[in-house]
C-alpha positions in Angstrom: -84.1 3.2 7.2 -87.8 2.0 8.7 -88.0 0.5 12.5 -87.8 -3.2 10.9 -85.0 -2.4 8.9 -83.2 -1.1 11.2 -84.1 -3.6 14.0 -82.6 -6.2 11.1 -79.4 -4.3 10.8 -79.0 -4.7 14.3 -79.4 -8.2 14.6 -77.1 -9.0 11.9 -74.6 -6.4 13.8 -74.8 -8.4 17.0 -74.6 -11.9 15.6 -71.7 -11.2 13.1 -69.6 -9.8 16.7 -70.5 -12.8 18.4 -69.6 -15.2 16.0 -66.2 -13.3 15.5 -65.6 -13.3 18.9 -65.7 -17.2 19.5 -63.7 -17.3 16.4 -60.5 -15.0 18.1 -61.6 -17.3 21.5 -61.3 -20.8 19.9 -58.1 -19.4 17.6 -56.2 -18.1 21.0 -57.1 -21.3 22.8 -56.4 -24.0 19.8 -52.9 -22.3 19.2 -52.3 -21.7 22.6 -48.6 -22.8 23.0 -49.7 -23.9 27.0 -52.0 -26.9 25.8 -50.7 -30.0 24.8 -49.7 -30.2 21.2 -51.6 -33.4 20.8 -54.3 -31.3 21.6 -54.5 -28.4 19.7 -55.7 -28.0 16.2 -53.1 -29.3 14.1 -54.1 -33.2 14.8 -57.6 -31.5 13.8 -55.8 -31.0 10.7 -54.9 -34.9 9.4 -56.9 -36.2 6.6 -58.0 -39.6 7.3 -59.4 -40.5 4.5 -56.2 -39.1 2.7 -55.2 -42.5 1.7 -58.1 -45.4 0.8 -55.5 -48.1 0.3 -54.1 -48.2 4.0 -55.6 -48.3 7.3 -55.5 -44.8 9.0 -57.0 -44.9 12.2 -56.6 -47.6 14.8 -59.4 -49.2 16.7 -59.2 -47.3 19.6 -58.9 -44.0 17.1 -55.2 -43.2 17.5 -54.0 -41.7 13.8 -51.6 -44.2 11.9 -49.7 -41.4 10.2 -48.8 -42.0 6.6 -47.7 -39.6 3.4 -50.4 -37.3 2.1 -52.5 -37.4 5.9 -50.9 -34.3 6.9 -49.4 -30.6 6.5 -45.9 -30.4 7.8 -45.6 -26.8 7.5 -48.6 -26.5 9.8 -47.3 -29.4 12.3 -43.5 -27.8 12.3 -45.2 -24.5 13.2 -47.4 -25.6 15.8 -44.5 -27.5 17.6 -42.0 -24.7 18.2 -45.1 -22.4 18.7 -45.5 -24.7 21.7 -41.8 -25.2 22.4 -41.5 -28.9 21.5 -38.4 -30.3 22.0 -37.0 -33.9 21.5 -34.4 -36.3 23.0 -33.0 -38.4 21.0 -31.3 -41.7 22.4 -29.0 -44.3 20.5 -27.0 -46.9 21.5 -23.5 -47.8 19.5 -22.2 -50.8 21.4 -18.9 -52.7 20.4 -18.4 -52.9 16.5 -22.0 -51.3 16.2 -20.0 -48.0 16.7 -17.5 -48.1 13.2 -20.1 -49.7 11.4 -23.0 -47.9 12.0 -22.8 -44.4 14.4 -21.6 -41.8 12.2 -24.4 -42.4 9.3 -26.7 -42.6 11.9 -26.2 -39.2 13.2 -25.5 -37.6 9.9 -28.3 -38.7 8.4 -30.1 -37.9 11.4 -29.8 -33.9 11.2 -30.8 -33.4 7.7 -34.1 -35.0 8.9 -35.2 -35.5 11.9 -37.1 -32.7 13.6 -35.5 -30.1 11.3 -35.8 -27.0 13.3 -36.9 -28.3 16.6 -33.8 -28.6 19.3 -32.6 -31.6 19.3 -30.1 -33.2 21.7 -28.2 -36.8 21.0 -27.6 -38.7 23.9 -25.3 -41.6 22.7 -24.8 -44.8 24.5 -21.3 -46.0 23.8 -18.3 -48.4 25.3 -16.6 -46.6 23.4 -16.4 -42.9 24.0 -13.2 -42.2 22.6 -14.1 -44.0 19.1 -16.9 -41.7 18.6 -16.9 -39.9 15.2 -16.6 -36.6 14.7 -19.9 -35.2 14.3 -20.4 -31.0 12.8 -23.5 -30.7 14.6 -26.5 -28.7 13.1 -27.8 -25.3 14.5 -30.0 -26.6 17.6 -28.1 -29.8 17.5 -26.3 -30.6 21.0 -25.1 -34.1 21.8 -23.7 -35.8 25.1 -21.7 -39.5 25.2 -22.2 -41.6 27.7 -20.2 -44.8 28.5 -22.4 -47.8 29.3 -20.9 -51.4 29.9 -20.4 -53.9 27.3 -22.2 -56.9 28.1 -21.2 -60.5 26.4 -24.0 -60.9 24.8 -26.2 -58.9 22.6 -29.5 -60.2 23.8 -28.4 -58.5 26.9 -27.4 -54.9 25.1 -30.5 -54.9 23.5 -32.7 -55.3 26.3 -30.3 -53.6 29.6 -30.9 -50.2 27.0 -35.0 -50.3 28.7 -32.7 -49.6 32.5 -30.8 -47.3 30.6 -33.2 -45.4 28.9 -35.2 -45.1 32.6 -32.1 -43.3 34.5 -31.2 -41.3 32.1 -34.8 -39.9 31.1 -35.0 -38.9 35.2 -32.0 -37.6 35.6 -31.6 -35.6 32.7 -34.1 -35.6 29.4 -37.6 -35.2 32.2 -35.9 -31.5 33.0 -35.2 -30.5 29.7 -37.2 -32.5 26.8 -40.5 -32.2 26.3 -40.7 -35.8 23.6 -38.0 -38.9 23.8 -37.5 -41.0 20.8 -35.0 -43.9 20.5 -34.1 -45.6 18.3 -31.5 -48.5 17.1 -28.3 -47.6 15.4 -28.2 -49.5 12.1 -30.5 -47.4 10.1 -30.1 -44.5 8.4 -32.4 -41.3 7.9 -33.7 -40.9 4.0 -36.6 -38.6 3.9 -38.8 -36.1 6.4 -38.9 -37.7 10.0 -40.1 -34.3 11.6 -42.9 -33.0 14.0 -45.9 -35.4 13.0 -43.8 -38.0 14.5 -44.3 -36.4 18.3 -47.0 -37.2 20.5 -47.5 -38.8 23.8 -47.0 -42.2 23.3 -45.5 -43.6 19.6 -45.1 -46.8 18.2 -44.4 -48.4 15.4 -45.8 -51.0 12.7 -43.3 -53.4 12.1 -42.4 -53.3 8.3 -42.6 -57.4 7.9 -45.6 -57.3 9.5 -47.8 -54.6 8.5 -50.0 -56.4 5.9 -49.7 -59.7 7.0 -52.5 -61.4 9.6 -52.7 -61.4 13.5 -52.0 -65.4 13.7 -48.2 -64.7 12.2 -47.2 -62.0 14.3 -45.2 -63.6 16.1 -45.6 -62.5 20.1 -43.9 -64.4 23.0 -46.1 -67.6 23.1 -44.2 -68.9 26.4 -46.9 -68.4 29.4 -44.0 -68.8 31.1 -42.1 -64.7 30.2 -43.8 -61.7 31.1 -44.2 -61.0 27.2 -46.6 -63.6 27.0 -48.8 -62.4 24.2 -52.2 -64.9 23.4 -53.4 -62.3 20.2 -53.0 -58.2 20.1 -53.7 -55.2 18.3 -49.9 -54.9 15.7 -47.4 -56.1 15.6 -44.6 -53.2 16.8 -41.0 -52.5 16.0 -38.2 -51.7 19.1 -36.3 -49.9 16.3 -37.9 -46.7 16.8 -40.3 -45.7 19.9 -41.5 -42.7 21.5 -43.1 -40.3 22.8 -44.1 -37.6 25.5 -40.8 -38.1 28.6 -43.4 -39.4 31.0 -44.4 -42.2 28.9 -41.7 -43.2 27.2 -39.9 -43.7 31.0 -43.5 -45.8 31.4 -43.0 -48.3 28.6 -39.1 -48.4 29.4 -38.9 -49.4 33.2 -42.1 -51.8 32.4 -40.0 -53.6 30.1 -37.2 -53.5 32.2 -39.2 -55.3 34.7 -40.1 -57.8 33.4 -37.3 -58.3 31.9 -35.8 -59.2 35.2 -38.7 -61.1 36.5 -37.8 -63.4 33.6 -34.6 -63.6 34.6 -35.5 -64.5 37.9 -37.4 -67.3 36.4 -34.9 -68.1 34.1 -36.8 -67.6 30.7 -36.3 -65.0 28.2 -39.1 -63.5 25.7 -38.4 -64.6 21.9 -37.7 -61.2 21.0 -36.4 -60.1 24.4 -37.7 -56.1 24.7 -39.5 -56.3 21.8 -41.1 -58.8 22.7 -42.2 -56.7 26.1 -42.8 -53.9 24.3 -45.1 -55.4 22.3 -46.7 -56.9 25.6 -47.1 -53.1 26.7 -48.6 -51.4 23.9 -51.2 -54.1 24.0 -51.7 -53.4 27.5 -51.4 -49.7 26.9 -52.4 -48.5 23.5 -50.5 -45.6 21.5 -51.7 -42.4 21.3 -50.0 -42.5 17.5 -49.1 -45.3 15.7 -46.2 -44.5 12.4 -46.3 -46.4 9.6 -43.4 -48.6 7.6 -42.4 -45.6 6.2 -40.5 -44.2 9.2 -38.8 -47.6 9.5 -38.7 -49.3 6.5 -36.4 -52.5 4.9 -35.7 -52.0 1.5 -35.0 -55.6 0.9 -39.0 -55.9 1.1 -38.9 -54.9 -2.1 -41.4 -52.3 -4.1 -45.0 -51.8 -2.1 -47.5 -50.0 -3.6 -48.6 -48.3 -0.4 -45.0 -47.1 0.7 -44.9 -43.7 -0.8 -41.6 -42.0 0.9 -39.3 -43.6 2.9 -37.8 -41.3 6.3 -36.0 -44.0 7.1 -33.7 -47.1 6.1 -32.5 -49.7 7.7 -29.2 -50.4 7.0 -27.7 -54.1 5.4 -27.0 -56.6 8.6 -24.0 -57.8 9.4 -25.1 -60.0 12.9 -22.3 -62.6 11.9 -19.8 -59.9 12.1 -21.0 -57.4 14.5 -22.4 -60.1 17.2 -19.5 -62.2 17.6 -17.6 -62.4 20.7 
């Protein structure tokens, strides 16, 4: 072999070694459990072009999660490697416990964050009436007694203070993420680790296709929830994120609610109005499509390819009466 040919071979070997070293280094960084999952390589695997029938990204570059955009196995493996764990909070007060809680909990075991450690924090005024639930592996439950307010509106609004308190006293020491749910829903499909993020909001099923002028923000300038405009209309039936972000959201909503009370004001949609105001000022890092909380009464929509969480039939007159 001539001198020139030897030089070429040596140069090629050096380049190959350098490239291989770089790949190994980047791979080790991408999948390191010490790195926040939100920024690990799995996020880059989201295919924002997979759905041309819907919006897949916000103006501030947060992904909007739809079926077909992600690889479920890749997300699950990444979060397991990172040691992700989830606290689920749900309130079952008054007649809501008998009407909805058992179906909510049983269905969640088959579909919510399967493969990750999950603890249910069930807040109720009647702990003695808790349904008998056989928990799946990696599932635990804590039942916490709360006061039952006379008005359902107060129950809805005061949950924000309860969420703040339980995150501070317990959840922050044991879990990386928190998800907060209304109880009058049932899981029908995968609601998995692709939904985890630092700050996670949900597009309301009844508003996601409507123009902004039809969003039911609070229009009363006297309320702390007052908004002239916003980005989207978010549904308070589901919200989540890191424990730190959820605590900040719930704390801000509670403070707004209490200031309104002092001024004899009540936001149009109570805690949901305050949640929308907060998420307008503090943009979520991830947005869930209406797949993650769908109302079957809306009927067929071509863009809803799967339903992951369904509204249960509402029984407001029966359940909210004194």
